[in-house]
VEXLUMLO-132520 format. One record per residue (C-alpha): x, y, z. Coordinates in steps of 0.05 Angstrom, whole numbers, plus 5000, padded with zeros to 4 digits. Layout:
N
- x,y,z
- X,Y,Z $
...
REM end
This chain:
747
- x,y,z
- 6600,6268,4936 $
- 6628,6276,4869 $
- 6596,6253,4802 $
- 6642,6195,4792 $
- 6630,6160,4856 $
- 6552,6175,4842 $
- 6565,6151,4787 $
- 6597,6089,4815 $
- 6542,6078,4866 $
- 6484,6063,4825 $
- 6508,6028,4782 $
- 6484,5970,4817 $
- 6418,5984,4808 $
- 6418,6008,4730 $
- 6436,5934,4722 $
- 6370,5911,4750 $
- 6326,5974,4716 $
- 6375,5965,4655 $
- 6313,5920,4627 $
- 6253,5961,4641 $
- 6283,6030,4617 $
- 6309,6006,4555 $
- 6227,5973,4537 $
- 6215,6052,4562 $
- 6256,6097,4519 $
- 6228,6053,4464 $
- 6162,6057,4475 $
- 6179,6125,4486 $
- 6216,6143,4424 $
- 6165,6108,4380 $
- 6112,6146,4409 $
- 6144,6223,4410 $
- 6163,6203,4339 $
- 6097,6176,4313 $
- 6077,6219,4255 $
- 6152,6234,4228 $
- 6148,6154,4223 $
- 6086,6156,4194 $
- 6107,6199,4142 $
- 6164,6165,4123 $
- 6123,6098,4126 $
- 6076,6132,4080 $
- 6110,6160,4032 $
- 6159,6107,4033 $
- 6115,6047,4021 $
- 6070,6096,3967 $
- 6142,6111,3921 $
- 6151,6028,3926 $
- 6083,6020,3908 $
- 6080,6065,3852 $
- 6151,6039,3821 $
- 6125,5961,3819 $
- 6069,5986,3788 $
- 6110,6024,3740 $
- 6153,5958,3714 $
- 6127,5930,3654 $
- 6111,5851,3653 $
- 6183,5811,3642 $
- 6166,5729,3610 $
- 6214,5678,3623 $
- 6222,5616,3577 $
- 6258,5558,3589 $
- 6282,5501,3546 $
- 6332,5433,3562 $
- 6376,5401,3512 $
- 6396,5327,3552 $
- 6462,5310,3544 $
- 6484,5237,3529 $
- 6550,5207,3562 $
- 6600,5226,3505 $
- 6638,5154,3522 $
- 6607,5112,3474 $
- 6623,5168,3417 $
- 6704,5177,3441 $
- 6720,5112,3443 $
- 6682,5103,3378 $
- 6723,5160,3342 $
- 6789,5130,3384 $
- 6831,5079,3367 $
- 6838,5049,3438 $
- 6772,5064,3468 $
- 6777,4993,3490 $
- 6807,5009,3545 $
- 6761,5042,3595 $
- 6781,5125,3641 $
- 6809,5137,3706 $
- 6747,5152,3748 $
- 6787,5222,3751 $
- 6798,5230,3684 $
- 6731,5218,3667 $
- 6697,5271,3733 $
- 6740,5323,3699 $
- 6719,5308,3632 $
- 6647,5311,3641 $
- 6675,5380,3673 $
- 6696,5404,3611 $
- 6647,5381,3575 $
- 6593,5418,3607 $
- 6636,5475,3605 $
- 6647,5464,3532 $
- 6570,5465,3518 $
- 6551,5536,3551 $
- 6609,5557,3525 $
- 6582,5541,3440 $
- 6508,5556,3467 $
- 6531,5622,3465 $
- 6575,5637,3410 $
- 6570,5689,3364 $
- 6558,5640,3312 $
- 6503,5604,3343 $
- 6477,5666,3363 $
- 6473,5698,3285 $
- 6451,5634,3264 $
- 6388,5634,3300 $
- 6379,5711,3285 $
- 6371,5686,3215 $
- 6327,5642,3228 $
- 6283,5686,3267 $
- 6294,5739,3233 $
- 6308,5783,3289 $
- 6335,5845,3267 $
- 6267,5867,3249 $
- 6224,5841,3310 $
- 6203,5895,3345 $
- 6207,5863,3416 $
- 6274,5836,3398 $
- 6304,5912,3383 $
- 6259,5945,3451 $
- 6201,5970,3411 $
- 6131,5972,3445 $
- 6068,5996,3436 $
- 6074,6057,3387 $
- 6146,6062,3401 $
- 6149,6006,3349 $
- 6146,6047,3280 $
- 6176,6031,3218 $
- 6231,6087,3224 $
- 6246,6068,3301 $
- 6243,5993,3278 $
- 6299,6016,3230 $
- 6336,6063,3265 $
- 6349,6011,3318 $
- 6365,5948,3271 $
- 6416,5982,3238 $
- 6462,6014,3297 $
- 6439,5939,3334 $
- 6487,5867,3331 $
- 6435,5811,3341 $
- 6488,5765,3366 $
- 6512,5811,3424 $
- 6435,5823,3439 $
- 6426,5751,3437 $
- 6497,5731,3484 $
- 6458,5793,3541 $
- 6389,5764,3541 $
- 6407,5685,3551 $
- 6429,5648,3614 $
- 6458,5578,3600 $
- 6460,5539,3663 $
- 6502,5471,3655 $
- 6481,5422,3707 $
- 6532,5355,3697 $
- 6500,5323,3756 $
- 6445,5321,3723 $
- 6462,5318,3664 $
- 6424,5368,3641 $
- 6437,5442,3603 $
- 6376,5492,3613 $
- 6377,5558,3556 $
- 6328,5611,3598 $
- 6320,5684,3558 $
- 6267,5738,3592 $
- 6235,5791,3552 $
- 6178,5832,3549 $
- 6143,5793,3493 $
- 6136,5728,3512 $
- 6125,5686,3445 $
- 6194,5718,3433 $
- 6223,5687,3484 $
- 6194,5613,3474 $
- 6223,5616,3397 $
- 6282,5644,3414 $
- 6299,5595,3465 $
- 6271,5534,3419 $
- 6310,5552,3363 $
- 6377,5554,3411 $
- 6371,5502,3431 $
- 6350,5464,3359 $
- 6398,5496,3317 $
- 6458,5481,3374 $
- 6442,5400,3367 $
- 6435,5409,3307 $
- 6515,5449,3294 $
- 6537,5383,3351 $
- 6518,5329,3290 $
- 6554,5356,3238 $
- 6615,5372,3291 $
- 6606,5293,3304 $
- 6606,5276,3231 $
- 6663,5324,3204 $
- 6692,5284,3265 $
- 6675,5217,3246 $
- 6703,5235,3179 $
- 6766,5267,3201 $
- 6779,5196,3260 $
- 6760,5144,3193 $
- 6807,5167,3149 $
- 6865,5173,3193 $
- 6854,5095,3231 $
- 6853,5077,3159 $
- 6931,5109,3137 $
- 6946,5074,3219 $
- 6922,5002,3190 $
- 6957,5005,3126 $
- 7020,5034,3165 $
- 7021,4980,3225 $
- 7000,4919,3175 $
- 7065,4925,3143 $
- 7097,4933,3211 $
- 7071,4865,3225 $
- 7096,4831,3163 $
- 7159,4855,3176 $
- 7164,4843,3245 $
- 7154,4764,3216 $
- 7196,4776,3173 $
- 7251,4791,3210 $
- 7243,4725,3261 $
- 7237,4677,3206 $
- 7306,4705,3178 $
- 7337,4713,3254 $
- 7310,4641,3260 $
- 7334,4612,3193 $
- 7402,4648,3223 $
- 7403,4608,3283 $
- 7393,4541,3251 $
- 7338,4515,3302 $
- 7267,4532,3312 $
- 7236,4576,3364 $
- 7222,4526,3416 $
- 7287,4502,3414 $
- 7321,4568,3442 $
- 7280,4533,3500 $
- 7305,4484,3493 $
- 7379,4490,3487 $
- 7378,4537,3540 $
- 7354,4492,3600 $
- 7412,4439,3572 $
- 7455,4492,3578 $
- 7431,4512,3645 $
- 7423,4445,3674 $
- 7495,4426,3650 $
- 7529,4480,3675 $
- 7487,4462,3750 $
- 7527,4392,3739 $
- 7588,4423,3715 $
- 7596,4461,3768 $
- 7580,4397,3824 $
- 7623,4365,3790 $
- 7684,4417,3807 $
- 7668,4434,3871 $
- 7685,4348,3886 $
- 7747,4355,3842 $
- 7760,4413,3886 $
- 7760,4382,3964 $
- 7781,4325,3931 $
- 7850,4360,3904 $
- 7843,4388,3971 $
- 7847,4326,4004 $
- 7906,4284,3977 $
- 7943,4361,3974 $
- 7940,4354,4058 $
- 7964,4279,4059 $
- 8014,4286,4000 $
- 8052,4345,4028 $
- 8045,4307,4107 $
- 8079,4253,4088 $
- 8138,4297,4050 $
- 8151,4320,4121 $
- 8166,4251,4147 $
- 8238,4227,4146 $
- 8242,4154,4168 $
- 8210,4095,4156 $
- 8188,4093,4226 $
- 8156,4151,4219 $
- 8118,4134,4158 $
- 8083,4081,4196 $
- 8068,4113,4254 $
- 8034,4171,4211 $
- 7959,4168,4214 $
- 7953,4154,4131 $
- 7893,4109,4124 $
- 7926,4075,4065 $
- 7982,4054,4097 $
- 7936,4038,4154 $
- 7886,3997,4121 $
- 7942,3962,4077 $
- 7934,3889,4098 $
- 8021,3877,4075 $
- 8050,3941,4104 $
- 7999,3925,4165 $
- 8028,3849,4165 $
- 8101,3866,4157 $
- 8098,3918,4213 $
- 8084,3854,4253 $
- 8141,3815,4237 $
- 8183,3871,4241 $
- 8152,3879,4316 $
- 8166,3813,4331 $
- 8238,3800,4298 $
- 8247,3858,4349 $
- 8221,3824,4411 $
- 8260,3770,4385 $
- 8326,3805,4382 $
- 8310,3841,4450 $
- 8296,3760,4479 $
- 8370,3738,4454 $
- 8405,3793,4473 $
- 8390,3794,4534 $
- 8406,3716,4542 $
- 8458,3715,4500 $
- 8494,3772,4489 $
- 8492,3806,4421 $
- 8546,3769,4388 $
- 8503,3705,4392 $
- 8497,3683,4321 $
- 8423,3663,4317 $
- 8412,3743,4328 $
- 8449,3762,4274 $
- 8411,3717,4228 $
- 8349,3751,4262 $
- 8386,3824,4245 $
- 8404,3790,4180 $
- 8316,3782,4159 $
- 8305,3853,4205 $
- 8346,3884,4152 $
- 8298,3845,4093 $
- 8243,3865,4124 $
- 8244,3925,4127 $
- 8277,3939,4056 $
- 8210,3902,4028 $
- 8170,3946,4075 $
- 8196,4012,4052 $
- 8182,3986,3980 $
- 8115,3975,3995 $
- 8111,4045,4034 $
- 8143,4082,3977 $
- 8094,4047,3934 $
- 8031,4073,3965 $
- 8066,4135,3969 $
- 8068,4145,3897 $
- 8007,4124,3883 $
- 7973,4180,3938 $
- 8022,4230,3894 $
- 7995,4198,3817 $
- 7927,4207,3857 $
- 7930,4284,3874 $
- 7957,4309,3804 $
- 7910,4264,3765 $
- 7865,4305,3814 $
- 7887,4369,3797 $
- 7880,4347,3722 $
- 7801,4335,3724 $
- 7798,4407,3764 $
- 7833,4434,3710 $
- 7788,4394,3654 $
- 7719,4403,3691 $
- 7721,4481,3703 $
- 7737,4493,3623 $
- 7683,4445,3617 $
- 7647,4498,3664 $
- 7674,4556,3631 $
- 7652,4535,3569 $
- 7576,4528,3586 $
- 7567,4570,3615 $
- 7590,4614,3553 $
- 7528,4579,3526 $
- 7481,4593,3579 $
- 7498,4671,3563 $
- 7500,4668,3485 $
- 7426,4618,3503 $
- 7399,4685,3541 $
- 7427,4728,3490 $
- 7381,4698,3436 $
- 7330,4680,3472 $
- 7332,4755,3487 $
- 7336,4781,3423 $
- 7288,4733,3395 $
- 7241,4752,3444 $
- 7233,4824,3415 $
- 7224,4807,3357 $
- 7166,4763,3376 $
- 7135,4814,3427 $
- 7144,4874,3368 $
- 7101,4827,3312 $
- 7057,4813,3381 $
- 7051,4878,3392 $
- 7031,4902,3318 $
- 6982,4848,3311 $
- 6945,4861,3370 $
- 6946,4942,3347 $
- 6925,4922,3271 $
- 6870,4884,3289 $
- 6840,4940,3353 $
- 6849,4987,3283 $
- 6802,4935,3257 $
- 6753,4940,3301 $
- 6755,5026,3307 $
- 6741,5022,3221 $
- 6686,4982,3230 $
- 6662,5004,3291 $
- 6666,5084,3269 $
- 6633,5063,3186 $
- 6572,5036,3235 $
- 6573,5104,3277 $
- 6567,5147,3211 $
- 6522,5109,3172 $
- 6467,5111,3242 $
- 6488,5189,3253 $
- 6485,5188,3330 $
- 6479,5259,3370 $
- 6497,5264,3444 $
- 6456,5321,3437 $
- 6376,5316,3443 $
- 6323,5375,3464 $
- 6293,5345,3521 $
- 6240,5387,3543 $
- 6226,5457,3489 $
- 6201,5517,3519 $
- 6128,5540,3519 $
- 6088,5609,3504 $
- 6088,5636,3576 $
- 6035,5667,3610 $
- 6061,5689,3684 $
- 6107,5745,3674 $
- 6173,5724,3736 $
- 6179,5797,3740 $
- 6171,5842,3776 $
- 6146,5799,3832 $
- 6101,5864,3859 $
- 6081,5818,3913 $
- 6141,5809,3942 $
- 6170,5871,3919 $
- 6115,5914,3956 $
- 6136,5875,4020 $
- 6206,5885,4014 $
- 6181,5961,4002 $
- 6143,5963,4067 $
- 6204,5926,4103 $
- 6245,5990,4076 $
- 6191,6025,4092 $
- 6194,6013,4167 $
- 6261,6006,4175 $
- 6268,6079,4151 $
- 6223,6107,4192 $
- 6248,6065,4257 $
- 6323,6100,4232 $
- 6288,6169,4221 $
- 6266,6162,4295 $
- 6332,6149,4329 $
- 6360,6200,4280 $
- 6312,6257,4305 $
- 6323,6214,4370 $
- 6400,6220,4388 $
- 6397,6281,4346 $
- 6367,6313,4399 $
- 6405,6327,4452 $
- 6351,6363,4497 $
- 6344,6325,4570 $
- 6286,6282,4573 $
- 6228,6259,4622 $
- 6255,6184,4601 $
- 6329,6209,4613 $
- 6371,6157,4658 $
- 6385,6222,4696 $
- 6425,6174,4740 $
- 6464,6138,4683 $
- 6470,6205,4638 $
- 6494,6248,4699 $
- 6503,6214,4762 $
- 6451,6257,4798 $
- 6385,6234,4818 $
- 6316,6270,4809 $
- 6283,6301,4856 $
- 6228,6308,4827 $
- 6186,6343,4751 $
- 6141,6394,4749 $
- 6090,6391,4707 $
- 6073,6436,4649 $
- 6032,6514,4667 $
- 5981,6511,4626 $
- 5896,6539,4629 $
- 5847,6506,4615 $
- 5837,6442,4668 $
- 5802,6476,4719 $
- 5728,6518,4736 $
- 5738,6578,4751 $
- 5744,6590,4838 $
- 5774,6527,4832 $
- 5846,6504,4876 $
- 5856,6453,4817 $
- 5890,6501,4776 $
- 5860,6560,4718 $
- 5796,6554,4686 $
- 5799,6570,4603 $
- 5811,6644,4597 $
- 5827,6663,4665 $
- 5877,6706,4675 $
- 5938,6691,4738 $
- 6010,6694,4748 $
- 6053,6637,4735 $
- 6114,6641,4781 $
- 6052,6635,4846 $
- 6017,6588,4815 $
- 6025,6532,4877 $
- 6002,6593,4914 $
- 5949,6612,4877 $
- 5926,6535,4859 $
- 5939,6492,4909 $
- 5911,6433,4901 $
- 5945,6423,4823 $
- 5984,6378,4802 $
- 6041,6433,4796 $
- 6027,6435,4879 $
- 6021,6363,4890 $
- 6098,6369,4844 $
- 6123,6411,4894 $
- 6105,6379,4953 $
- 6125,6314,4941 $
- 6205,6348,4912 $
- 6197,6379,4983 $
- 6181,6318,5017 $
- 6244,6292,4979 $
- 6291,6336,5015 $
- 6264,6335,5080 $
- 6281,6270,5067 $
- 6354,6282,5054 $
- 6362,6335,5114 $
- 6360,6285,5174 $
- 6418,6313,5208 $
- 6386,6392,5201 $
- 6436,6413,5147 $
- 6391,6433,5091 $
- 6381,6503,5131 $
- 6400,6544,5062 $
- 6385,6514,4991 $
- 6417,6544,4931 $
- 6362,6537,4865 $
- 6410,6542,4811 $
- 6409,6517,4725 $
- 6460,6506,4665 $
- 6429,6566,4630 $
- 6374,6624,4624 $
- 6297,6608,4606 $
- 6306,6547,4641 $
- 6255,6557,4707 $
- 6297,6564,4772 $
- 6261,6617,4791 $
- 6186,6580,4771 $
- 6220,6526,4818 $
- 6249,6572,4866 $
- 6193,6609,4885 $
- 6142,6540,4882 $
- 6186,6502,4928 $
- 6192,6574,4980 $
- 6118,6579,4973 $
- 6103,6500,4991 $
- 6157,6505,5048 $
- 6111,6560,5072 $
- 6054,6525,5066 $
- 6083,6460,5116 $
- 6092,6523,5170 $
- 6163,6534,5159 $
- 6193,6602,5161 $
- 6218,6603,5096 $
- 6248,6675,5066 $
- 6265,6672,4988 $
- 6333,6715,4971 $
- 6343,6734,4895 $
- 6411,6722,4883 $
- 6409,6738,4817 $
- 6456,6804,4818 $
- 6448,6811,4748 $
- 6380,6796,4718 $
- 6346,6805,4781 $
- 6265,6776,4772 $
- 6228,6764,4845 $
- 6218,6833,4864 $
- 6169,6839,4790 $
- 6131,6755,4806 $
- 6112,6787,4874 $
- 6093,6855,4858 $
- 6155,6882,4901 $
- 6187,6942,4881 $
- 6267,6936,4905 $
- 6290,7005,4886 $
- 6347,7025,4934 $
- 6321,6967,4984 $
- 6347,6898,4979 $
- 6402,6849,4980 $
- 6448,6895,4953 $
- 6425,6947,4993 $
- 6434,6917,5068 $
- 6509,6895,5046 $
- 6525,6960,5027 $
- 6483,6999,5092 $
- 6443,7029,5058 $
- 6376,7008,5099 $
- 6379,6957,5151 $
- 6350,6881,5132 $
- 6287,6884,5160 $
- 6276,6952,5110 $
- 6287,6904,5061 $
- 6242,6847,5079 $
- 6186,6841,5037 $
- 6133,6799,5078 $
- 6099,6765,5008 $
- 6019,6738,5002 $
- 6050,6661,5023 $
- 6043,6667,5099 $
- 6099,6641,5121 $
- 6143,6671,5058 $
- 6187,6732,5059 $
- 6227,6761,4997 $
- 6297,6788,5010 $
- 6289,6828,4939 $
- 6353,6834,4894 $
- 6345,6913,4901 $
- 6400,6941,4864 $
- 6440,6917,4805 $
- 6515,6926,4832 $
- 6573,6932,4780 $
- 6611,6866,4823 $
- 6569,6815,4847 $
- 6611,6760,4853 $
- 6668,6805,4893 $
- 6590,6822,4938 $
- 6584,6739,4944 $
- 6651,6741,4972 $
- 6642,6792,5028 $
- 6636,6784,5095 $
- 6585,6825,5111 $
- 6539,6768,5061 $
- 6564,6716,5117 $
- 6541,6758,5163 $
- 6469,6765,5136 $
- 6474,6694,5126 $
- 6479,6686,5196 $
- 6427,6732,5208 $
- 6382,6698,5159 $
- 6396,6634,5192 $
- 6365,6662,5266 $
- 6306,6692,5238 $
- 6275,6635,5187 $
- 6260,6561,5184 $
- 6293,6551,5118 $
- 6336,6613,5063 $
- 6332,6600,4993 $
- 6376,6626,4947 $
- 6350,6649,4888 $
- 6413,6641,4827 $
- 6440,6663,4761 $
- 6447,6610,4728 $
- 6517,6573,4724 $
- 6547,6572,4654 $
- 6547,6635,4640 $
- 6569,6661,4710 $
- 6606,6644,4766 $
- 6552,6673,4816 $
- 6533,6599,4839 $
- 6596,6567,4832 $
- 6606,6623,4901 $
- 6546,6612,4927 $
- 6534,6547,4929 $
- 6599,6537,4976 $
- 6547,6575,5031 $
- 6484,6535,5029 $
- 6476,6465,5056 $
- 6462,6448,4986 $
- 6448,6455,4910 $
- 6372,6436,4878 $
- 6402,6441,4799 $
- 6328,6454,4760 $
- 6320,6434,4680 $
- 6274,6443,4625 $
- 6243,6391,4593 $
- 6258,6374,4523 $
- 6295,6450,4530 $
- 6362,6447,4560 $
- 6425,6414,4519 $
- 6447,6342,4560 $
- 6526,6373,4551 $
- 6504,6444,4573 $
- 6477,6406,4636 $
- 6528,6368,4646 $
- 6588,6409,4651 $
- 6538,6450,4698 $
- 6543,6398,4738 $
- 6630,6379,4729 $
- 6628,6461,4750 $
- 6592,6447,4810 $
- 6632,6393,4845 $
- 6696,6430,4815 $
- 6685,6468,4879 $
- 6659,6424,4924 $
- 6585,6438,4923 $
- 6527,6389,4958 $
- 6484,6370,4891 $
- 6415,6347,4917 $
- 6378,6332,4852 $
- 6343,6347,4790 $
- 6297,6375,4787 $
- 6257,6370,4710 $
- 6201,6430,4700 $
- 6161,6442,4647 $
- 6138,6363,4632 $
- 6079,6361,4591 $
- 6042,6296,4620 $
- 5978,6316,4571 $
- 6029,6268,4515 $
- 6035,6198,4523 $
- 6104,6220,4481 $
- 6129,6262,4540 $
- 6153,6195,4579 $
- 6158,6200,4654 $
- 6139,6140,4678 $
- 6116,6142,4753 $
- 6111,6219,4746 $
- 6071,6211,4690 $
- 6028,6156,4710 $
- 6025,6200,4792 $
- 5998,6265,4759 $
- 5943,6241,4726 $
- 5925,6195,4781 $
- 5919,6249,4822 $
- 5883,6309,4775 $
- 5840,6248,4767 $
- 5815,6237,4846 $
- 5812,6310,4864 $
- 5772,6315,4798 $
- 5725,6274,4816 $
- 5725,6288,4891 $
- 5705,6371,4866 $
- 5656,6341,4806 $
- 5619,6307,4872 $
- 5629,6365,4916 $
- 5596,6416,4859 $
- 5538,6371,4853 $
REM end
């Protein structure tokens, strides 16, 4: 299985155990670096406490100046003070006023005046001289180069609160009396200078208003004289101008109505005249729809007589013929009647023409009168506009003159009262409690900083240490599970003759510790690893196993001997092959002289396998030492003879364990990993580098080696800072249980 695939398969388990692992990590980190953290905490805390106690006491004094609204004073100094300022401009004026207060309180003129009042140039505490430092020579030397105004500017703090309308003046100093005196002097000098500025402004306003009042008085007199001259030129009074214009307007309205009526009459008569002139005969006139003809009784009577004569003529002509004498008399009478009727109609027509001409004359007359009336109206309006301009000028001058007179009286009263809008609301008192240093706060901050630095130190030591540790998350870091942990071997835990471990001062061989002390925690840990390996060997493919490490001196030989021992103790016929042809060590572990008889000698035919095999003191465990050191170990491992030897070992033994060189320096372990069923990778606690260990895993993955898991040895379970979780707990419980049982048996 590849490392990447193993990491992916273990992701779900890591998420489930993430919180527990995080807690264990932090607990282990704190415990491992407790002394370093304690040292940093003590040093930082002691240094902070010493520094805090060395700081001198600093006292703070404050005075408050009340700023009354300047609205009354500003209006009093303004010729138009009765008007209310808009809300926005009032807000901005208020902000500007308080900004000006801050500026004035820090002005060099004010600060120089305060320094002169209090003789600050010769004050030792103001010059920063205290105790033995305040010698006459030092005062003279310091005062020669001191600038009191600049020094005060740096010491004073001014806070203007425009909502509460107060200005707070604060000073901090090691001398509480000096702080109170300076703050009170600044406040009083500022109030006095403000009163002087207001009096100067009042005097200037009085002079200006008197000049303006005299100018307005002259302008008012000139405006009134101009009104009189204009009325005199027009020959009327101001009220007559209004009446004249009203009469002219009414005359225009009446003439407009008359002109409209005249034009209607002209249009009506003109249409009748034009109609009459289109008729050629008397009969056409009689038949026309002319009201004067239709309404004339004489014309209608004559018209009726003509109709009667026509009817009589028709009757006589039909009865007696055209030559009948009586008919001629009728015709003569008809002719005479027509002449009379024609004359009468002509009279009517002439009257129409005369009326039409009269209407036209009336229209022209009314139009001329209307035009004249309109010109009168325009002249009246122009006269009224000119007069109103003169009248407004006079009224404006009169109003301004009245305002100026009132302002003069108010400012004169203000000048007499000498009102000041600034006053000292609260004077400074000599402080008795220092404001700095806040030793309790500083010390608490120091403790907090010490704690942070202590934790930072622990984290730095932890992350700078890149070695493999018992609490390392092997699945997350390397994608490979942990087979087990082997405790650090030490003497003094057991009694002489005990199977749990050597007594203090007792000599023992650490490489065969498991055989010498089968009831020790080390032996039990190896048996636990053996059990894990057997559970992994369900298909009987782990007959051959290889034990290696990422680098030298990491305990691979001790681990291979211990695992071979517990396999032999379980009844498996086991052989341990020393395949480390670079630095073979198994012969020395078991006290075997392998010169000329060993693995290499068997492969090159110098001896047989039976001659090379050594039965160790561990029942069921055989050793095949390295023998002669070859110049070409890798070629030997690739040889056909080595394959035949492996097959022969498989036939003779139940378990074959190979102890090989480390993976990092040489390729022997990588070559041999393809000829075995699985590889056990050994790491030494707090010694093996994580990067080197990860590279070793990647190198074995590259040759498709079956990595069974990791064995972490040399773990000191006696230290709580070691970590180890379940393995540490199991190791302690095992030792306690068998220790109690052994003490009971001995008693």
